[in-house]
N, C-alpha and C positions, 0 to 999 in steps of 0.2 A: 608719303605725302598724298593722301587720298584725294584731296581737292584738286591738286594738279593732275593727278592720274585721270580723274573724271573729266576734266577739261579736255585733255588730249584724246581720251576715248570717245567723247562726244563729237569731236571733230572728225575722227575716223568713222564714227557711226553715220554722220551726215554725208560722208563721202560714199559709204556703202552700207546701207541699212540691212543688208542680208548677209553680212559677214558674221558667222557664228562665233568666231573667236572674240571679236569685239563685243558682241552681245553678252557672251559669257563673262568676260572681264568686267564689263560694266556691272553685271549682276553681283560678281564677287566683291568688287570695291564698295558698292552700295551696301552690301551686307556688312562689310567690315566697318562701315560708318554708322551702322544701325538704322539705315533707311530701307526697311524691309519691303515696303510697298514698291519702291523703285527697283529693288533687287528682283522681286518677283516678276515685275513687268518685263525686264530684259531677259531673265532666265526663261520665261514662258515663250518669248519670241525665239530664243535659240532652240527651244524644244519644237516649236511649230515648224522651224526650218529643217528639222530632222535630227537634231542631236538627242540621243537617247542612250545614255551610259550611266554607270554607277554614280559618278560624281554629280552630274546634273540632277538626277532623280533624288539623290541624298540632299542636295542643296534645296531643291524645291520642297521636299518633305519638311525640312527644317524650317524654311521660311513660312510655308503655309500653316505649319503647326502652331504658330503664334496666335492665329485667329481661330476662336472656337467655331466659327462658321465654315472654315475650310479644313477642319481636322480630317474629315473623311477623304478629301482630296489629297491631303498630306500623307495619309496612311497608304494610299495607292502608290504614291511615289516611293515611299520607303520599301514597299513590297516589290516594286519594280526593280529597285536597286539590288535587293536581295536576289531576285530572280536572275539578274544580270551577273551575279557572282559575288556581291559584297557580303562578307561574313566576318564581322568583327563585333566586339561588345557594344560599341557606340550605336551601330545601326539597329541592333536588337533592343537596346535600351530605348531608343527613340520610338521604335515600333511599339514596344511595351507601354511606354508612357502615353501614347495616343490611345491605344486600346483601353488602358485603364481609365482615361478621361472619358472615353465613350462607353464606359461601364461594361466592357467585354472582358471580364476578369479572367476567365479560363484561358483565352488567347493571350492576354497580357502576361499571365503566369508563365506560359510557355516561352514567351519572348524574354522575360527576365531570367528564366532558368538558362536559356541559351546564352544570354549575356554573361551570366555568372560562370558558365562552363568555359568561356573564353577569357574571362578576367575575374578572379575571385575577390572582387571588391565588396566590402560590407554593404555598400549602397544597394547592390543587387539583392543581397539577402533581405535587407529591409523592404525592398520593393516586392520581393516574393512573399514576405510576411503580410504585407498590405493586401495583396491579391487574395491570399489564402483566408485572411480574416473576412473579407467581403464575400467569399464563397462559403463562409461559416465552417471552414475546416480549421477550427481553433487550435487543436493540439499541434498540427503541422505549423500553423502560423507562429505559435509560441516558440516552437523549437528554432525556427529561422530567426525570429526577432531577438531571442536571447543570445544567439550566436552573433548577430549584428551588434547587439548592445555591448557584448564583451569586447569585440574588436574595437568599437568606438571608445570604450573606457581605456583600453590598452593604448590607444592613440591619443589620449587626453582630449577626445572630442565629446560634444554634447550628446545626450541620449534621450532628449525629450520626445523626439519623433517615435523612437522605439517604445518609450514608456507609455505614450498615449495609445499606441496600437496594442500594447500588452494589456493595458487597462480595459480596452474594448473587448479583447479576447477573454479575459478573466470574467468580465460581466457575462459574456456569451456562454461560458461553461458553468456559471453560477458560483464562482469563487470570489465572494465579496471582499474578503481580507486582502487578497492579492490585487484585486482591482483598485481598492483604496490605496494600497502601497504604491503602485506604479503611477496612479493619478497624482498622488501627493508629490512624488519625485518629479514628475513632468511639470507640475505647476511651479514648484520651487525653481526649477531650471529656467522655465519661461520667464518667470518674474525677475530672476537674476540677469537674464540676457536682455530683458525689455522687449521681447518679441511677440507679445500678445497681440493678435489681430482678430478681426471678426470671424474668420474661418476657424481659428484655433479655439476661440471662445465658444463657437457652436459645438465643436467636438467635445470640449470640456463639459458643456451643459448636457450633451447627450449621454456622456459617461456617467455624470452625476445622477441623471434620471434613471439610468440603468442600475446603478448602485442602490438608489432609493427603492426601486422595484424589488431588488433582491432582499432588502431589509424588510419590506412589507410581507414577503412570503417566507421569511426565515423563522 
């Protein structure tokens, strides 16, 4: 009952604005309610008063990561949590995701490989493939993406993400036939799911332009 919890914690907060536990609890509950700005406000107050542990830094990294303007600050908190001893797949995934968004693909690749070493989830293979593709290490990217794709198929999951990345990779190595094959598969899946958006449309357009350029020079 988050609303009631907030009411009581705010009473406690008014009684003692420097109680780190109250500040932390307010941050946690606001996060659970999806009120991320409020969560950040109280978590930062707890940090200012001296709390500096794996949990607080992980939470601040997660909250600040929602805003493109505070991604670098979020990254610092994730790295501080790791420095303090946190070492699980989630923290490395979060670090990798931010680094990927900041276009630091080599560092992101390292993080996703760490995450995969701790939890052999196909999502991490897919993320590894995305990093390698942007580093133009296409053969390695294809190897990881095909593994991720097969796991997804075995689990009756969609593979349009892998297929789009594979199409990009095959354009990169000049294999027009396979690029067309995976683009066609991705488009069919996206149409079936009804998940086409502006970002995916831009990716499809880019792949089609790449295929067209291969056609011109073939």
